[in-house]
C-alpha positions as a Markdown table, in Angstrom:
| # | Residue | x | y | z |
|---|---|---|---|---|
| 1 | Met | -81.2 | 46.7 | -49.5 |
| 2 | Pro | -77.5 | 45.6 | -49.8 |
| 3 | Ser | -75.5 | 45.7 | -46.6 |
| 4 | Ala | -73.6 | 48.8 | -45.6 |
| 5 | Leu | -70.0 | 49.5 | -46.5 |
| 6 | Pro | -67.5 | 49.4 | -43.6 |
| 7 | Leu | -66.3 | 52.5 | -41.9 |
| 8 | Gly | -62.7 | 53.5 | -42.6 |
| 9 | Asp | -60.3 | 56.4 | -43.3 |
| 10 | Pro | -61.0 | 58.8 | -46.3 |
| 11 | Ala | -59.4 | 57.6 | -49.6 |
| 12 | Pro | -57.5 | 60.2 | -51.6 |
| 13 | Ala | -59.0 | 61.2 | -55.0 |
| 14 | Asp | -55.8 | 60.2 | -56.8 |
| 15 | Gly | -55.9 | 56.6 | -55.4 |
| 16 | Val | -52.3 | 56.6 | -54.3 |
| 17 | Leu | -51.7 | 54.0 | -51.6 |
| 18 | Pro | -49.6 | 54.2 | -48.5 |
| 19 | Ala | -45.9 | 53.1 | -48.7 |
| 20 | Gln | -46.8 | 49.9 | -47.0 |
| 21 | Ala | -48.6 | 48.6 | -50.2 |
| 22 | Ala | -45.4 | 48.5 | -52.2 |
| 23 | Glu | -43.3 | 46.7 | -49.6 |
| 24 | Gly | -42.6 | 43.2 | -50.9 |
| 25 | Ala | -45.1 | 43.5 | -53.7 |
| 26 | Ser | -42.8 | 41.9 | -56.3 |
| 27 | Ser | -43.0 | 38.6 | -54.2 |
| 28 | Arg | -46.8 | 38.6 | -54.1 |
| 29 | Lys | -49.3 | 37.5 | -56.8 |
| 30 | Phe | -51.7 | 39.9 | -58.3 |
| 31 | Ser | -55.4 | 39.3 | -59.2 |
| 32 | Leu | -58.3 | 41.3 | -60.5 |
| 33 | Tyr | -61.9 | 41.2 | -59.5 |
| 34 | Ala | -64.6 | 42.8 | -61.7 |
| 35 | His | -68.0 | 43.4 | -60.1 |
| 36 | Ile | -70.9 | 43.4 | -62.5 |
| 37 | Pro | -73.8 | 44.8 | -60.5 |
| 38 | Phe | -76.8 | 43.7 | -62.6 |
| 39 | Cys | -79.4 | 41.1 | -62.0 |
| 40 | Ala | -82.6 | 40.2 | -63.9 |
| 41 | Val | -84.3 | 39.7 | -60.5 |
| 42 | Arg | -83.0 | 40.4 | -57.0 |
| 43 | Cys | -83.1 | 37.1 | -55.2 |
| 44 | Gly | -84.9 | 37.1 | -51.8 |
| 45 | Tyr | -81.8 | 35.9 | -49.9 |
| 46 | Cys | -79.2 | 38.2 | -51.5 |
| 47 | Asp | -77.7 | 41.3 | -49.9 |
| 48 | Phe | -75.0 | 41.8 | -52.6 |
| 49 | Asn | -74.6 | 45.2 | -54.2 |
| 50 | Thr | -76.9 | 44.4 | -57.3 |
| 51 | Tyr | -79.4 | 46.3 | -59.3 |
| 52 | Thr | -82.0 | 45.4 | -61.9 |
| 53 | Ala | -81.7 | 46.9 | -65.4 |
| 54 | Thr | -84.5 | 49.4 | -64.9 |
| 55 | Glu | -82.9 | 50.9 | -61.8 |
| 56 | Leu | -79.9 | 52.6 | -63.5 |
| 57 | Gly | -79.1 | 54.9 | -66.3 |
| 58 | Gly | -76.3 | 57.1 | -67.7 |
| 59 | Gly | -72.8 | 55.8 | -67.2 |
| 60 | Ala | -74.2 | 53.2 | -64.7 |
| 61 | Ser | -76.4 | 51.6 | -67.3 |
| 62 | Gln | -75.8 | 48.1 | -68.6 |
| 63 | Ala | -75.0 | 49.5 | -72.0 |
| 64 | Ala | -72.3 | 51.9 | -70.7 |
| 65 | Tyr | -70.9 | 49.7 | -68.0 |
| 66 | Ala | -68.0 | 48.0 | -69.9 |
| 67 | Ala | -66.5 | 51.4 | -70.9 |
| 68 | Thr | -66.9 | 52.6 | -67.2 |
| 69 | Ala | -65.3 | 49.5 | -65.9 |
| 70 | Ala | -62.4 | 49.9 | -68.3 |
| 71 | His | -61.9 | 53.5 | -67.0 |
| 72 | Glu | -61.2 | 52.0 | -63.6 |
| 73 | Val | -58.8 | 49.5 | -65.0 |
| 74 | Ala | -56.8 | 52.4 | -66.5 |
| 75 | Phe | -57.1 | 54.4 | -63.2 |
| 76 | Ala | -55.9 | 51.4 | -61.2 |
| 77 | Ala | -52.8 | 51.0 | -63.3 |
| 78 | Arg | -51.9 | 54.7 | -62.9 |
| 79 | Ala | -52.6 | 54.6 | -59.1 |
| 80 | Leu | -50.4 | 51.4 | -58.6 |
| 81 | Glu | -47.6 | 52.9 | -60.5 |
| 82 | Ala | -47.8 | 56.2 | -58.6 |
| 83 | Ser | -47.8 | 54.2 | -55.4 |
| 84 | Gly | -44.5 | 52.4 | -56.3 |
| 85 | Val | -46.3 | 49.0 | -56.7 |
| 86 | Pro | -44.6 | 47.2 | -59.5 |
| 87 | Ala | -46.8 | 46.0 | -62.4 |
| 88 | Arg | -47.3 | 42.2 | -62.3 |
| 89 | Pro | -49.2 | 40.0 | -64.7 |
| 90 | Met | -52.6 | 38.9 | -63.4 |
| 91 | Asp | -52.6 | 35.3 | -62.0 |
| 92 | Thr | -56.4 | 35.2 | -61.7 |
| 93 | Val | -59.3 | 37.3 | -62.9 |
| 94 | Phe | -62.9 | 36.8 | -61.5 |
| 95 | Phe | -66.1 | 38.4 | -62.8 |
| 96 | Gly | -68.8 | 38.3 | -60.1 |
| 97 | Gly | -72.0 | 40.0 | -59.3 |
| 98 | Gly | -74.8 | 40.2 | -59.7 |
| 99 | Thr | -75.0 | 38.2 | -62.9 |
| 100 | Pro | -72.0 | 39.2 | -65.1 |
| 101 | Thr | -73.4 | 37.3 | -68.1 |
| 102 | Leu | -76.4 | 39.7 | -68.3 |
| 103 | Leu | -73.8 | 41.9 | -70.1 |
| 104 | Pro | -73.1 | 40.8 | -73.7 |
| 105 | Ala | -70.1 | 38.4 | -73.9 |
| 106 | Gly | -68.3 | 41.1 | -75.9 |
| 107 | Asp | -68.5 | 43.6 | -73.1 |
| 108 | Leu | -67.0 | 41.1 | -70.6 |
| 109 | Thr | -64.2 | 40.3 | -73.0 |
| 110 | Ser | -63.6 | 44.0 | -73.6 |
| 111 | Ile | -63.2 | 44.6 | -69.8 |
| 112 | Leu | -60.7 | 41.6 | -69.7 |
| 113 | Ala | -58.9 | 42.9 | -72.7 |
| 114 | Ala | -58.5 | 46.3 | -71.0 |
| 115 | Ala | -57.0 | 44.7 | -68.0 |
| 116 | Val | -54.7 | 42.4 | -70.1 |
| 117 | Glu | -53.5 | 45.5 | -71.9 |
| 118 | Gln | -52.5 | 47.1 | -68.6 |
| 119 | Trp | -51.0 | 44.1 | -66.7 |
| 120 | Gly | -50.9 | 41.1 | -68.9 |
| 121 | Leu | -51.8 | 37.5 | -67.8 |
| 122 | Ala | -49.5 | 35.1 | -66.1 |
| 123 | Asp | -48.9 | 31.7 | -67.8 |
| 124 | Gly | -51.8 | 29.4 | -67.0 |
| 125 | Ala | -53.8 | 32.3 | -65.5 |
| 126 | Glu | -57.4 | 31.4 | -64.4 |
| 127 | Val | -60.1 | 33.7 | -65.8 |
| 128 | Thr | -63.6 | 33.0 | -64.4 |
| 129 | Thr | -67.1 | 34.4 | -64.7 |
| 130 | Glu | -70.1 | 33.6 | -62.6 |
| 131 | Ala | -73.3 | 32.9 | -64.6 |
| 132 | Asn | -76.8 | 32.0 | -64.1 |
| 133 | Pro | -77.8 | 29.0 | -66.3 |
| 134 | Asp | -80.5 | 30.9 | -68.0 |
| 135 | Ser | -78.1 | 33.9 | -68.8 |
| 136 | Val | -75.9 | 32.1 | -71.3 |
| 137 | Thr | -76.1 | 30.5 | -74.8 |
| 138 | Arg | -73.8 | 28.2 | -76.7 |
| 139 | Asp | -72.6 | 31.2 | -78.7 |
| 140 | Ser | -72.0 | 33.5 | -75.7 |
| 141 | Leu | -69.9 | 30.8 | -73.9 |
| 142 | Gln | -67.9 | 30.3 | -77.0 |
| 143 | Glu | -67.3 | 34.0 | -77.3 |
| 144 | Leu | -66.1 | 34.2 | -73.7 |
| 145 | Ala | -63.7 | 31.3 | -74.3 |
| 146 | Asp | -62.4 | 32.8 | -77.4 |
| 147 | Gly | -61.9 | 36.1 | -75.5 |
| 148 | Gly | -59.7 | 34.6 | -72.9 |
| 149 | Phe | -62.0 | 33.2 | -70.2 |
| 150 | Thr | -61.0 | 29.7 | -68.9 |
| 151 | Arg | -63.7 | 28.9 | -66.4 |
| 152 | Val | -67.4 | 29.5 | -65.6 |
| 153 | Ser | -69.1 | 29.1 | -62.3 |
| 154 | Phe | -72.9 | 28.4 | -62.5 |
| 155 | Gly | -75.3 | 29.4 | -59.9 |
| 156 | Met | -77.2 | 26.2 | -59.7 |
| 157 | Gln | -78.2 | 26.5 | -56.0 |
| 158 | Ser | -80.7 | 23.6 | -56.1 |
| 159 | Ala | -82.2 | 21.0 | -58.4 |
| 160 | Val | -85.5 | 21.1 | -56.7 |
| 161 | Pro | -88.2 | 23.6 | -58.1 |
| 162 | His | -89.9 | 24.4 | -54.7 |
| 163 | Val | -86.4 | 25.3 | -53.2 |
| 164 | Leu | -85.5 | 27.5 | -56.2 |
| 165 | Lys | -88.8 | 29.3 | -55.8 |
| 166 | Val | -88.1 | 30.1 | -52.2 |
| 167 | Leu | -84.7 | 31.5 | -53.3 |
| 168 | Asp | -86.3 | 33.4 | -56.1 |
| 169 | Arg | -84.1 | 31.8 | -58.7 |
| 170 | Thr | -85.4 | 32.2 | -62.2 |
| 171 | His | -83.8 | 29.3 | -64.1 |
| 172 | Glu | -85.4 | 25.9 | -64.7 |
| 173 | Pro | -83.4 | 22.9 | -63.3 |
| 174 | Ala | -83.2 | 21.4 | -66.8 |
| 175 | Arg | -81.3 | 24.4 | -68.0 |
| 176 | Val | -78.3 | 23.6 | -65.9 |
| 177 | Pro | -77.0 | 20.5 | -67.8 |
| 178 | Gln | -77.5 | 22.3 | -71.1 |
| 179 | Ala | -75.4 | 25.3 | -70.0 |
| 180 | Ile | -72.7 | 23.0 | -68.6 |
| 181 | Glu | -72.6 | 21.0 | -72.0 |
| 182 | Trp | -72.2 | 24.3 | -73.9 |
| 183 | Ala | -69.4 | 25.5 | -71.5 |
| 184 | Arg | -67.6 | 22.2 | -72.0 |
| 185 | Glu | -67.9 | 22.5 | -75.8 |
| 186 | Ala | -66.3 | 25.8 | -75.5 |
| 187 | Gly | -63.4 | 24.4 | -73.6 |
| 188 | Leu | -64.2 | 26.0 | -70.3 |
| 189 | Lys | -63.7 | 24.5 | -66.8 |
| 190 | Val | -67.0 | 24.2 | -65.0 |
| 191 | Ser | -67.9 | 24.9 | -61.3 |
| 192 | Val | -71.4 | 24.7 | -59.8 |
| 193 | Asp | -72.6 | 26.5 | -56.7 |
| 194 | Leu | -75.1 | 25.0 | -54.3 |
| 195 | Ile | -76.9 | 26.4 | -51.3 |
| 196 | Tyr | -78.2 | 24.3 | -48.5 |
| 197 | Gly | -80.5 | 25.1 | -45.6 |
| 198 | Thr | -83.2 | 26.9 | -47.6 |
| 199 | Pro | -86.5 | 27.1 | -45.6 |
| 200 | Gly | -88.6 | 24.1 | -46.5 |
| 201 | Glu | -85.7 | 22.2 | -48.0 |
| 202 | Ser | -85.7 | 18.6 | -46.7 |
| 203 | Glu | -82.7 | 16.4 | -46.4 |
| 204 | Ala | -84.0 | 14.4 | -49.4 |
| 205 | Asp | -84.3 | 17.6 | -51.4 |
| 206 | Trp | -80.7 | 18.5 | -50.6 |
| 207 | Glu | -79.5 | 14.9 | -51.4 |
| 208 | Thr | -81.3 | 15.3 | -54.8 |
| 209 | Ser | -79.5 | 18.5 | -55.5 |
| 210 | Val | -76.0 | 17.2 | -54.6 |
| 211 | Arg | -76.5 | 14.0 | -56.6 |
| 212 | Thr | -77.8 | 15.9 | -59.6 |
| 213 | Ala | -74.9 | 18.3 | -59.5 |
| 214 | Leu | -72.4 | 15.5 | -59.3 |
| 215 | Gly | -74.1 | 13.8 | -62.2 |
| 216 | Tyr | -73.0 | 16.7 | -64.4 |
| 217 | Glu | -69.3 | 15.8 | -63.5 |
| 218 | Pro | -68.2 | 19.3 | -62.7 |
| 219 | Asp | -64.6 | 20.2 | -62.1 |
| 220 | His | -65.5 | 22.1 | -58.9 |
| 221 | Ile | -68.4 | 22.3 | -56.5 |
| 222 | Ser | -69.1 | 25.0 | -53.9 |
| 223 | Ala | -71.7 | 24.3 | -51.2 |
| 224 | Tyr | -72.7 | 27.3 | -48.9 |
| 225 | Ala | -75.0 | 27.3 | -45.9 |
| 226 | Leu | -77.8 | 29.9 | -46.5 |
| 227 | Ile | -77.3 | 32.8 | -44.2 |
| 228 | Ile | -80.3 | 35.1 | -43.6 |
| 229 | Glu | -79.1 | 38.7 | -44.0 |
| 230 | Glu | -81.0 | 41.5 | -42.4 |
| 231 | Gly | -83.0 | 43.7 | -44.8 |
| 232 | Thr | -83.5 | 40.9 | -47.4 |
| 233 | Lys | -86.9 | 39.7 | -48.6 |
| 234 | Leu | -86.3 | 36.3 | -47.1 |
| 235 | Ala | -85.4 | 37.8 | -43.7 |
| 236 | Gly | -88.8 | 39.6 | -43.7 |
| 237 | Gln | -90.6 | 36.4 | -44.7 |
| 238 | Ile | -89.1 | 34.5 | -41.8 |
| 239 | Arg | -89.8 | 37.4 | -39.3 |
| 240 | Arg | -93.5 | 37.4 | -40.4 |
| 241 | Gly | -93.7 | 33.6 | -40.1 |
| 242 | Leu | -94.3 | 33.0 | -43.8 |
| 243 | Val | -91.4 | 30.6 | -44.1 |
| 244 | Pro | -89.6 | 28.6 | -41.3 |
| 245 | Pro | -86.3 | 29.8 | -39.9 |
| 246 | Ile | -83.0 | 28.2 | -40.7 |
| 247 | Asp | -81.6 | 25.6 | -38.3 |
| 248 | Asp | -77.9 | 25.1 | -37.4 |
| 249 | Asp | -78.3 | 21.4 | -36.8 |
| 250 | Asp | -80.0 | 21.1 | -40.3 |
| 251 | His | -77.0 | 22.9 | -41.7 |
| 252 | Ala | -74.6 | 20.5 | -40.1 |
| 253 | Thr | -76.5 | 17.4 | -41.3 |
| 254 | Lys | -76.6 | 18.7 | -44.8 |
| 255 | Tyr | -72.9 | 19.7 | -44.8 |
| 256 | Met | -71.9 | 16.2 | -43.7 |
| 257 | Leu | -74.1 | 14.6 | -46.4 |
| 258 | Ala | -72.7 | 16.9 | -49.0 |
| 259 | Asp | -69.1 | 16.1 | -48.0 |
| 260 | Glu | -69.8 | 12.3 | -48.0 |
| 261 | Leu | -71.4 | 12.4 | -51.5 |
| 262 | Ile | -68.9 | 14.8 | -53.1 |
| 263 | Thr | -65.9 | 12.9 | -51.7 |
| 264 | Ala | -67.3 | 9.6 | -52.9 |
| 265 | Ala | -67.6 | 11.1 | -56.4 |
| 266 | Gly | -63.8 | 11.8 | -56.4 |
| 267 | Leu | -63.6 | 15.5 | -55.5 |
| 268 | Gly | -61.6 | 16.6 | -52.5 |
| 269 | Trp | -62.2 | 19.5 | -50.1 |
| 270 | Tyr | -59.6 | 22.2 | -50.2 |
| 271 | Glu | -61.6 | 24.9 | -48.3 |
| 272 | Val | -64.5 | 24.4 | -45.9 |
| 273 | Ser | -67.1 | 25.1 | -48.5 |
| 274 | Asn | -65.3 | 24.0 | -51.7 |
| 275 | Trp | -64.3 | 20.8 | -53.4 |
| 276 | Ala | -62.3 | 20.2 | -56.6 |
| 277 | Arg | -61.7 | 17.3 | -58.8 |
| 278 | Thr | -57.9 | 17.9 | -58.8 |
| 279 | Pro | -55.7 | 20.5 | -57.1 |
| 280 | Glu | -55.5 | 22.3 | -60.4 |
| 281 | Asp | -59.3 | 22.6 | -60.5 |
| 282 | Ala | -59.5 | 24.5 | -57.2 |
| 283 | Cys | -60.6 | 28.1 | -57.6 |
| 284 | Gln | -57.3 | 29.9 | -57.7 |
| 285 | His | -58.9 | 33.3 | -57.4 |
| 286 | Asn | -60.5 | 32.4 | -54.1 |
| 287 | Leu | -57.2 | 30.9 | -52.9 |
| 288 | Ala | -55.6 | 34.3 | -53.6 |
| 289 | Tyr | -58.1 | 35.9 | -51.1 |
| 290 | Trp | -57.5 | 33.2 | -48.5 |
| 291 | Arg | -53.7 | 33.4 | -48.8 |
| 292 | Gly | -53.6 | 37.2 | -48.6 |
| 293 | Asp | -52.4 | 38.0 | -52.1 |
| 294 | Asp | -52.9 | 41.4 | -53.8 |
| 295 | Trp | -56.0 | 42.1 | -55.8 |
| 296 | Trp | -57.8 | 45.2 | -57.3 |
| 297 | Gly | -61.5 | 45.1 | -57.3 |
| 298 | Ile | -63.2 | 47.2 | -59.9 |
| 299 | Gly | -66.9 | 48.1 | -59.9 |
| 300 | Pro | -69.3 | 49.7 | -57.5 |
| 301 | Gly | -68.9 | 48.3 | -53.9 |
| 302 | Ala | -65.9 | 46.2 | -54.9 |
| 303 | His | -63.2 | 45.6 | -52.4 |
| 304 | Ser | -59.4 | 45.7 | -53.0 |
| 305 | His | -56.3 | 44.7 | -51.0 |
| 306 | Val | -52.7 | 45.4 | -51.7 |
| 307 | Gly | -50.0 | 44.8 | -49.1 |
| 308 | Gly | -52.2 | 45.2 | -46.1 |
| 309 | Val | -54.0 | 48.2 | -47.5 |
| 310 | Arg | -57.7 | 47.5 | -48.0 |
| 311 | Trp | -60.3 | 49.8 | -49.7 |
| 312 | Trp | -63.8 | 49.7 | -51.1 |
| 313 | Asn | -65.6 | 51.5 | -53.8 |
| 314 | Val | -68.7 | 53.6 | -53.4 |
| 315 | Lys | -71.7 | 51.3 | -53.7 |
| 316 | His | -74.1 | 53.1 | -56.1 |
| 317 | Pro | -73.2 | 52.6 | -59.7 |
| 318 | Thr | -74.1 | 56.2 | -60.7 |
| 319 | Ala | -71.8 | 57.7 | -58.0 |
| 320 | Tyr | -69.2 | 55.2 | -59.1 |
| 321 | Ala | -69.4 | 56.3 | -62.8 |
| 322 | Gln | -69.4 | 60.0 | -61.9 |
| 323 | Arg | -66.2 | 59.8 | -59.9 |
| 324 | Leu | -64.4 | 58.0 | -62.7 |
| 325 | Asp | -65.8 | 60.6 | -65.2 |
| 326 | Arg | -64.1 | 63.2 | -63.1 |
| 327 | Gly | -60.8 | 61.2 | -63.1 |
| 328 | Glu | -61.2 | 60.6 | -59.4 |
| 329 | Ser | -60.9 | 57.3 | -57.4 |
| 330 | Pro | -64.2 | 55.6 | -56.8 |
| 331 | Ala | -63.0 | 54.5 | -53.3 |
| 332 | Ala | -65.3 | 55.3 | -50.5 |
| 333 | Gly | -62.8 | 54.6 | -47.7 |
| 334 | Arg | -59.8 | 52.5 | -46.8 |
| 335 | Glu | -57.8 | 51.0 | -44.0 |
| 336 | Thr | -54.2 | 50.2 | -43.4 |
| 337 | Leu | -53.8 | 46.9 | -41.5 |
| 338 | Asp | -51.2 | 46.7 | -38.8 |
| 339 | Ala | -49.0 | 43.6 | -38.4 |
| 340 | Gln | -51.2 | 42.2 | -35.6 |
| 341 | Thr | -54.4 | 42.5 | -37.6 |
| 342 | Arg | -52.8 | 40.9 | -40.7 |
| 343 | Glu | -51.7 | 38.0 | -38.5 |
| 344 | Val | -55.2 | 37.5 | -37.1 |
| 345 | Glu | -56.6 | 37.5 | -40.6 |
| 346 | Arg | -54.0 | 35.1 | -41.9 |
| 347 | Ile | -55.0 | 32.6 | -39.1 |
| 348 | Met | -58.8 | 33.1 | -39.7 |
| 349 | Leu | -58.5 | 32.5 | -43.5 |
| 350 | Thr | -55.9 | 29.7 | -43.7 |
| 351 | Ala | -57.4 | 27.7 | -41.0 |
| 352 | Arg | -60.2 | 27.0 | -43.4 |
| 353 | Leu | -57.9 | 25.4 | -46.0 |
| 354 | Ala | -57.1 | 21.8 | -46.3 |
| 355 | Glu | -53.4 | 22.7 | -46.6 |
| 356 | Gly | -53.8 | 24.0 | -42.9 |
| 357 | Ile | -51.5 | 26.1 | -40.8 |
| 358 | Glu | -48.0 | 25.4 | -39.6 |
| 359 | Val | -48.1 | 25.1 | -35.8 |
| 360 | Ala | -44.7 | 26.9 | -35.6 |
| 361 | Ser | -46.2 | 30.0 | -37.2 |
| 362 | Leu | -48.9 | 30.3 | -34.6 |
| 363 | Pro | -48.5 | 32.8 | -31.7 |
| 364 | Pro | -47.8 | 31.2 | -28.3 |
| 365 | Ala | -51.5 | 31.2 | -27.3 |
| 366 | Gly | -52.3 | 29.4 | -30.5 |
| 367 | Arg | -49.6 | 26.8 | -30.0 |
| 368 | Ser | -51.0 | 26.2 | -26.5 |
| 369 | Ala | -54.4 | 25.5 | -27.9 |
| 370 | Val | -53.3 | 22.7 | -30.1 |
| 371 | Ala | -53.6 | 20.0 | -27.4 |
| 372 | Gly | -57.2 | 21.0 | -26.7 |
| 373 | Leu | -58.1 | 21.0 | -30.4 |
| 374 | Ile | -56.7 | 17.4 | -30.7 |
| 375 | Ala | -58.6 | 16.3 | -27.7 |
| 376 | Gln | -61.8 | 17.7 | -29.1 |
| 377 | Glu | -61.1 | 15.9 | -32.5 |
| 378 | Leu | -61.2 | 19.2 | -34.3 |
| 379 | Val | -57.9 | 18.8 | -36.1 |
| 380 | Asp | -56.1 | 15.9 | -37.6 |
| 381 | Val | -54.1 | 14.3 | -34.8 |
| 382 | Arg | -51.4 | 12.8 | -37.1 |
| 383 | Leu | -50.8 | 16.0 | -39.0 |
| 384 | Ala | -50.9 | 18.0 | -35.7 |
| 385 | Phe | -48.0 | 15.9 | -34.3 |
| 386 | Ala | -46.2 | 16.5 | -37.6 |
| 387 | Gly | -46.5 | 20.2 | -37.1 |
| 388 | Arg | -49.5 | 21.2 | -39.2 |
| 389 | Leu | -53.1 | 21.9 | -38.2 |
| 390 | Val | -55.7 | 20.6 | -40.6 |
| 391 | Leu | -59.4 | 20.5 | -39.8 |
| 392 | Thr | -61.3 | 17.2 | -39.4 |
| 393 | Leu | -64.8 | 17.0 | -40.7 |
| 394 | Lys | -66.0 | 17.9 | -37.2 |
| 395 | Gly | -63.5 | 20.8 | -37.2 |
| 396 | Arg | -64.9 | 22.1 | -40.5 |
| 397 | Leu | -68.3 | 22.2 | -38.9 |
| 398 | Leu | -66.8 | 24.2 | -36.0 |
| 399 | Ala | -64.2 | 26.2 | -38.0 |
| 400 | Asp | -65.1 | 29.5 | -36.3 |
| 401 | Ala | -64.7 | 27.9 | -32.9 |
| 402 | Val | -61.3 | 26.5 | -33.9 |
| 403 | Val | -60.1 | 30.0 | -34.9 |
| 404 | Arg | -61.4 | 31.5 | -31.7 |
| 405 | Gln | -59.3 | 29.1 | -29.7 |
| 406 | Leu | -56.2 | 29.8 | -31.9 |
| 407 | Leu | -56.6 | 33.5 | -31.3 |
| 408 | Ala | -57.6 | 33.4 | -27.6 |
| 409 | Asp | -55.3 | 35.4 | -25.3 |
């Protein structure tokens, strides 16, 4: 089952936010995340809030979902206005899931159109959808591009059939280049997502996947270490000894190999798990998260953040649809972050970026930790002496340890 929602304070039915949310809002960027909770098959490693088509009905069904999501868009606009948060055009929009492209392209573009009607799009706005390679066609990708999408992120995960089988991925490797070609014909930027450390994946398997992905000349690559989440099918298989456990040293070796190959192909890292061909090809939506901008997340289980106020929707699509039908907020709970918590999160997130952190912006304990980080070769020594902390390759492998040292009392 998907992981549990966090605990928090009750969220009011009218969705009005605390006064803190409006403070300085005009100086912050605004984004939209749309969660599409449908998958053809639930992958064995996934604990996201997703459902197969046969599990849902009524207002939570695939057929009704676009209208339900548009209801939350309208609710969001009213709630932000009532909270004194000025309307701002969307800098980024991201459709995630699940598999957003299980919905007809016209449904996705209608949700986008509802959001554009409320807030508009900033000049050069990035509009992305995730997609499985077997969930798109030439015509559907063209319809997405015609409807305002600018980017597609394909869940490739691996180029090796036996690895895809362990992950329960349904596409054939040969489908990936075809889908990428169609996306390019439509004028969409292309990102591919890879996963390393799958049980039974050799180093040669991983090299094959990275080299294959690079052969498609994407604008962007994400490479994530497989994390085994409790309650997933894969966790049960490991517990029963059906597949071998993951190994941290294996993860490190494969990360270094990926970075070597991707960098040699002309893409640069801008976040620990992400590489882009140019700075403009970096995923602007994810950068909005890492930089602490504002975003509203629509859909069951979606999380939102505005001015240090964070909330999350009820997880089950039926409960989500029922609340919106009653004109109520779908939020299950929320929290208002104090200044200290926001500062901790700023350091945790920006430490992972290639742009790094200004040493002068760190608390005294963090500034005191810099010398040790230099000695351990975890940060770039030249940049550190120039006043900015940027992770080395070794530092990227130990990013969590770097953050702990920066936040140590």
